[in-house]
Structure formats: structure tokens, C-alpha cells
N, C-alpha and C positions, 0 to 999 in steps of 0.2 A: 606205561601208565597214562600216556598222553593220547591213547588211541581214540578216545571219544571226544577229545577237545576239538572244537571247531576253529582250527587255526586260521582259516580264511576270514572268519568273522573278526577275530582278534587283530589280525593284520589290517583289515579294513578300518577298524576303529582307530588303531594307532596311526594309520596313514592319514585319515581324516583330521586327527588331532594335529599332525605335523603340517598339514596344509593350512590349518587355522593359524598355527604358530608362524608359518612362513609369511602369511599375509600380515600378521601382527608385527613381525620384524621389519617388513617393508614399510609399514606405517611409521614405525619408529625411525627408519632411515630418512623418510621425508621430513620428519621433525628435526632430525640431526642436521639435514641440509639447510632447513629454515634458520636454525640457530647457529649455523656455521660451526658445527661440531663434527668430530670424526665420524664418517659415515661407514667406513670399512667394517667395524665390528658387526653392524647389522646386515650389511651385504653378505659377509662371510657366514653369519648365523643363518640367514635366510637360504643361502646356497646349500649349506650343509643339511639343513632341515628339509628343503625341497628334494634334494637328492635322495635322502633317506626315505622320504614319503613315497617317492616314485619306486624305489626298490621294494618297499614293503607292500605297495599296492597290489592286491590280487586282481589279475586281469581275466582270469578264467571265469566263465559263467556257469560252469558245471556244478551240479549239486544244488542244494537248497539250504545252505548253512544259515543264511540270513533269517529264514523262517523257523529254524529248528534250534536256535540258541537256547541253552538251558541255564539253570541257576549256577552251575559250576563254571560255565563259560563267563557268565556275568560277574561272578565274584572275582575271578581271576582278571578279567578285563578291566573292571573298575579299579581294583587295587593297582595293577600295573600301569594303568593310564595316568594316575596321579604321579607315580614315580617317574614315568616316561616323560610327562610334561615338564616336571621339575628338572630332570637331567638336561633336557634341551633348553630349558629356561635359564640355565647357568651360562650359556654361550655369550650373550652380550656382556655380562659381568666379567667373564674371564678374558674375552678377546679385547675388551676396551681397557682392561687393567683396573677397572673401578673396584673390583673385588678379586684380586689375583689368586687367592687360595681357594682350591676347590671346595673344601669343607665349608668355608664361609659362604661361597657362592651358592652351594647346594642348600644350605640352611636358609639363605635369603629367598631362594627360588621356591622352596617348599613352603616357606612362611607366606609367600605371595599367593601361590596357587591354592593353598589350603585356607586362605583368607584369615591367617592367624595374626600377622602384623608384628611379630617379634623380629628384631633386627640386630645385626652385628655391626652396622655402620656407625662410625664415630662422629662424622660430620656429613650429614645428609646433603646440606646445601652446597657442598663443594663438588657434588657430582654433576655431570652434564644434564641438561634438560631431557635429552633423549633417553638416558639411562633412568632418570627419575620417572619418566612417562612409562617406560617398559615395566618398571617396578610396580607402579600403580595399576598398569594394564593387567598384570598377572592376577591381581585381586579380582578384577572385573571378569576375566575369563574363568577363573575358579568359581566365582559366585554364580554365574549362569550355568556352569557345569554342575554344581551341586543342586541347583534348582531342578534342572532336567533329571538328574539322578534320583533325587528324593521324591519328586512329585510324579514322575512318569515311569522311569526304568525300574526302580526297586519295588514300588508297590505292585506293578504289573507282574513281576517275577516272584512276588512274595518273599523278598529278601530282607533278612535281618529285622523283621518286625516293622519295617517301614509302612507296610500296608495297614498297620493298626492305627497309626496316628497321623500320617502324612496328610491325609485328606478325610473329609467326612465321606461316609459311604455313598451319599447321593452324588457327590462330585466325582468320586472314583468311577462310578458307573458311567458317567458322562465322558470321562477322560478315556477310559479303556478303548472304546471303538474309534476314537478320534484323536489318537495320540499326536499326529502331525499338526492338526489344526489347533489343538490345545497348546502344544509346545510352541507354536508360532505366537499365540496370544500371550503366553507367559513371557516369551522373549520381548513382545511389544510392551508389556507391563514393566519389565526390567529396564528396557531402553527408555521408556517413558519416564520412569522415576529418575533415571540418570540425567536425562535432558532437563527435566524440571528442576532438579537440584543445581545443575550447572548454571541455569538461567538465574535462579534466586541468589546463588552465591556471587555471580557476576554483578548482579544488581546491587549487592552489598559491597561493591568496590574491591572484590577479590579479583586478581588477574584471571584471564580466561584459562591459562595453563594450570594455575593452582586450583581453579574451580573444577576443571575436568578431573585432575588427580584426586581431589578430595571427594568428588562425587563417586568416582570409581571405588574409593576406599570405604565410602559410607554405604552405598547400595549393596555392595558385596560384604558388608560388615567386616572389612579387612583391617583398616587402621593405618596403612602406610600414608604418611604425609610427606610432602616435599620440603617441609620445614623441620628444623631441629627441635623446635618447641611445640610441635604438633599444632593444636588449635589455640594454645594459651594466649598468643599475642593478637588474635583476631577480635573483632568487635563483638559485643553482645548479640547483635543481629545475626552475624555469621554463626555464632555458637547456637543460637536458637534454631536456625535453619537446619544445621547439622543434627541437632537433637531430634527434630521432627522426622527427618529422613532416616535416622538410626532406628527410631521407633517403627517406622513403616517397613524397613528392611528386616527387622526382627520379627515381623508379623508373618504368619503363615501365608504364602503366596496363593494358597487356595482361597483365602479371604479376599485377596485382591481380585482373584478370578470371579468370586461371587459378586463383588462390587461391579466388575466389568459386565457381568450378566444381569446385574440389578436384582440379585437374589438376596434381599435383605433379611428374610426370615432365617436363612441358613447362618447368617452372621450373628443374629441375635441369640441363637441357641448354642453358639460355640463357647463352651466352658473354658477352654484353654485361653481364648482371647481375653475374656474377662479376668481370668487368673493372672495372665501376663501383665495387663495394665494395673491390676490391683497391687501386685508385688512391687512393681516399679514405683507406684504412688506411695506405698507405705515406706519403702526404703528411702525414697527421696525426701519424704517429710521428716523421717528420723534424722537423716544426715544434715538436712537443712537446719534442723533445730540444734544439732551438735555444733555446727559452724556458727550459728547465730549466738549461741550462749558462750562459746569458748573462744571466739575470735572477735575482731573489730569490724567484720564485714557487715554490710547493709543487708536488709531482708532480701532485696532482689539479688544481690551478689551471692548470698548464701544459698538461695533457692537455685540460681543458675548453676553455680559450681557443684552443688550436691547432685542435682538432677542430671547434669551432663555426665558426671562420672558414673552414676548409677545406670543410666541408660546405656552408656558406652560399655560397661562391664557386663550387664545382663544380656545385651544383644551381641556380646562378644566382638564388638567393633574395635575397641582398644584406643580410640582417640583420647587425648587428655587435654583438658583446659586448665588443669591445676596439678600440683604435686600432692597427691592425697597422702603421701607418707609424712607430710608436715601437719596433717590433721591430728587431733587427739587419738590415742591408741585404739580406743573403741570405735573410732570412725573408720580408720583403715583396716581394722580387723573385720568390720562388717563388709568392707569392699572385698576382702579376701574370701569371705564366705559366699559372697555373691558370685564369685567366679565359678561356683558349682551349679548355678541355676541354669543358664542358657536361655536362648530365646524360644520362639515357637517352632514347632515342627513344620517342615515344609517351607522354611525360610532360609536365608543365607547364613543365619546365626549358627553357632556351634553349641558346645556344652551338652549337659544331660538333657535339656529341653524341659519346658514348662509342663507339658502334659504328663511327663513321667512323675514329676513332683506332685502334680495334682492327683494322679492315681495313687501315689504313696500316701498322701493325706487321706484319701478315701478309704484306703486299707486301714489306716490308724483309727479312723472314725468307726469303721465296721467292727474292728477289734473291741473297742469300748462298748459298742452297742451289743455285740455278741456276748460280752462278759455279763451285761445286765440281763440279757435274754438268751441263755445258752441254746435253746431249741429253735430259735428264730432263724429263718433262711433270709439272709440279707445280701442281695446281689449288688454288684458295683455297676453303676451306669456312667456313661460318658456321652454328653450331648443328647441326653434323653434315650440313648440306646443301651441295651444290655452289653456289658463288657465281660467277655468270657473269662473263665478261670485260667485257660491256657494263655490268653493274652495278658492277663494280670500277672501270672507267674513270669512271663517273658519280660515284662517291665521291671519287676523286682530283681530278677536275675541280672538283667543288664546293669542296673544300678550297683549291684554288688560287685560285678566284674569291673565296672568303671572305677570304683573306689579301690579295688584290689590292684589294678594296674597303676593307679595314682600312687599307692603306697610303694609298689615296687620301683616305679620311676623315681620317686622322691628319695628312696634309699640309694639308688644308683647315683643320683646327683649328689647326695650327701657324701658318698664315698669319693667323689672327685675333689673334696676339700671345701665345699660350700657350706655356709651356715644353714641352720634348719629352715629359717624363713625363706631364704633364696631357693633352697632345694625344693621345698614343697610348693612355693608359688610359681616357680619356673615350670614345673610339671603341670600344675593346675591350669596355668594360663595357656600353655601350649596344647594341652589336651582339649581345652574348651575353645581354642582358636581366638583368644582375646588379644594377646600381645604383651603388654606390660604386666609385671607382677609386683612383688614387694621385695624388700631387701636390696641387694645390689642389681636387681633387674627391674627396678621401679620405673615409673613413668618418665623420669628425667635421665634414666640410665639405658643401657643396652646389654646385649648378650655376647659382646666381643671378647670379654675376659674369660669366658668359659673354656674348658679344655675341649679338644677335638672330640674326645669320647663323649663329653657332656652334650656337645652340639648334636652329635649323631643320636644320642638318646632322645633329646628334645625333638629332633626331626622325626623320629619314629613316633613320638607322642602326637605330633601334629597330624601325621597321616592316620594314625589310629583314631584320634578324636574326630577328624574330618569325615572319615568313612564309618563312624559309629562302631568301631571295635570288631564286631563279629565278622564284617566283610573281610577284614585282614586276618584275624585269628584263625578263621576256618581254613585258610590256605595251609596252615601248619598242622592240620588234622590228617591223620593217616586215612581216615574214611573218605576224605575229600577226593583223594587221588585214586581210590579203588573204583574199578569199572562196575 
């Protein structure tokens, strides 16, 4: 059944990933040397990874697999790549003894590369700088990985509906023939946002090490912080800087590309962008009012605390500047509902994504209009273009499948002995790649107390959510393996 799989292509991708991880481990070893920390865990990790990369590397130039990769190869490669990265990502944790149990190390590694930010660590600040840096670096690597995947690879292969919303058609036409050059520009944008945030955080008197770690977590919408209290104990200036970059990271990188190309007309007509900012503004104002009326916080503090949490949850970053479980019940209930929103398509954010919610609202509007005028033909449009019924059905089906998996995951977590709030929110936050939930996995808690079975369930939810479900589920289809 593997007859038509291009094994050389898959081996080449895995080998390249391992070379990247090898370089990352070496960078961490330099940091360990600088801070006078154990260097052997990273030396051993890089040696194991490099050796595996060399063994996997296809050296024969026979055939043309690189040019003939099909959708089946891509689905399999993409899914296995995230699992593959995460498995090797456990090495520093295990070899250093920072996270001695494989289940916990794998959970933390998948959470990093999937840019989820959920953690099993009880005392983050007790870890060596080099381990904390690796932990944050997994976010940054996973973030650029998903940008390349969503904006270039999947739309080009028409995978999982990505080609419908990742980019405007005008940008897709420009990207297709120039994949490498556009990929380089996207990387430049990603690196540029990271450097800009590092500099602004450093100017706000955050240490350079913490600035880099938080920038990695922000631009990748990951949420790992080297501090136990996340962002809570930092100055308002720091919090506003991180808020701004979370907004940018949750924005379609196609928009950043348009800015780079000075194509402002394409930005103005992007409906998802307007919807994204409108939702954040409305939720932020509502929660600011809740805090202002029900607490003794000032207007500025209410505004900052509410908007920080809203932006963090909607963009699926997961940083916390306050314990929202201490808010009135309708405040944190709104936060829970916001976990199902997601940022923009083509961004590092996870979740259902704003454009799908926008399409759902357009369907509801059409249903009401159709009821008033049964014979009317009312097409759905997006960014001024006709949105086909095939694409429309794909969106609605995805949302139904998303919630079905959420319900199944919640039931499995409930069967491990968790309460309903923790069960549902743990699945919601891991599927959306957010990090903290409610109940016993809230913003001041962690996931360490869960059973090993529960951790593996949530690990699967992270991968499913990060790869937008279909990419993984299709591997379990009998038709997928038939020639």
C-alpha cells in the first residue's frame, strides 16, 4: 500500500527538520556554556539528531520525487513531521532531567512546537536558562513552520481547504510561481517582528534573555514564558507591547506581505481583517466594563487587563496578565467562549479561525433573507469575490467536525475524573493552541496533575488543532492508502 509514496521526499523533509533541530540544540549549548549550566544534554541531543539526519538523508539523485510530490505524500509528511519534531524535542528535557518522565516531556514538546503553551511544569523559574530558551525556541520554530505550511505548501497542494482562506486569490497567484522568494520574505517578516519586539521589550527594562523568550512566544502565538506568573508582574508598558505584537501575530501574514509590497487596496477589502479587529474590540469593551463595574480597578487597569486577556485568547497566544478565574462568572465564561474563535487564517494563531465564523454569519444572514424571499438567489461573497457552495460547505463541515472532536475529547477527559469545566476547557484550549483553560488548568495552574492518558489525549488534540484536523484524520481513511 506504500507503493506510490515518495519515500525519498519524506526522508528528505525529516532529514532537513533534524538538521534544523541540530543547529537549535547547538545554539542552546552555547547559551548553557554562557550561563555555566550543564552542556552535555544539548551536545548529546545534537549528536543523536545529527546522526539520525545523516542516516535519513537520501543521497541518490535518481528519480524526480521532489517534483512529483502529491497530496497524499504531503498529508503524511506534514502530520509525521510535527510528531517527529516533538519526539526529538523531548531530548533536552529528558537528558537534563528537567522533565524526567517521557509523557510529560512529550506533552511539553508538542505544546511548544504546536505553539499551544500548555505546560506540566510546576516551577518554571527553577529550570536552567538553556532549557527555558529551548522551550521558547520550540514555539518560534513551530510558528515559522505553520506559516510556511499554511501560506505556501497547503494552498499549493489544495490541502484541507487552506487554499480557500489562507490568502486572497491575488496573492496566491503571485506566490505560486515564486514560492522560494515569497517564503524568504515571509521569513524576513517573521524575524523582523521578533527582533522589533525584542528591542521594545528590552527598552522596557526586561532582560535580554526574557525579551527573546517572550518575543518567541508572542510572534509564534505560543505563550511559554520563563516566569511562573507569565506577564502579570511586568510593567504596563511591557504588557501593551506584548498586546500589540499578539495582535500582529494573529493577523494573516498575507496582510503583512501586502504591507511589505505596499498593496494597501488588498488590505482595505479584506473582510476577515476587519472582523478580527471588530470582535476583539467588542469583547474587550464588554470585559473592561465588567471589571470596571464589579471591581475596584481603575479605567486604565480594567481596559489593559480585559484587552490583554481577550487578545491573548483570541490570538491563541495564552499569555496571562491576570487570573481571569477571579473575575465575575460571566467574565470568565466569555473568555471560555472566546477560545473557539481563533485568529486570522494564514497567521500563527490556532482555533477555528475568524474567516470561518464570518462565513457562518453570512450563511445565517442568507438564511434569514431567503426566508423573506424564497425565490431569491443570494450568493455568499468574501472580499468582494463569489464564495462557491463547495467552499461554503467545506467551511460548515469543518466547524461541525471541530465541535464533534471537541465533544469526544471532553468526554474522554471527563472519564479521567476531571470536573466538567476542566474537561471541556482543557480540550478547547489544546485544540485551539491557546494554553491556559478554566477550572484546574486555569492561568495560574498547569496540566501536571492530569493522568498520563489525559495528557496523551490533549497531546493528540494539540496536533489535530494545529494541523486543522483533516490533515491528520485523512491518514486513518482506508481510501487514503489505496493506490
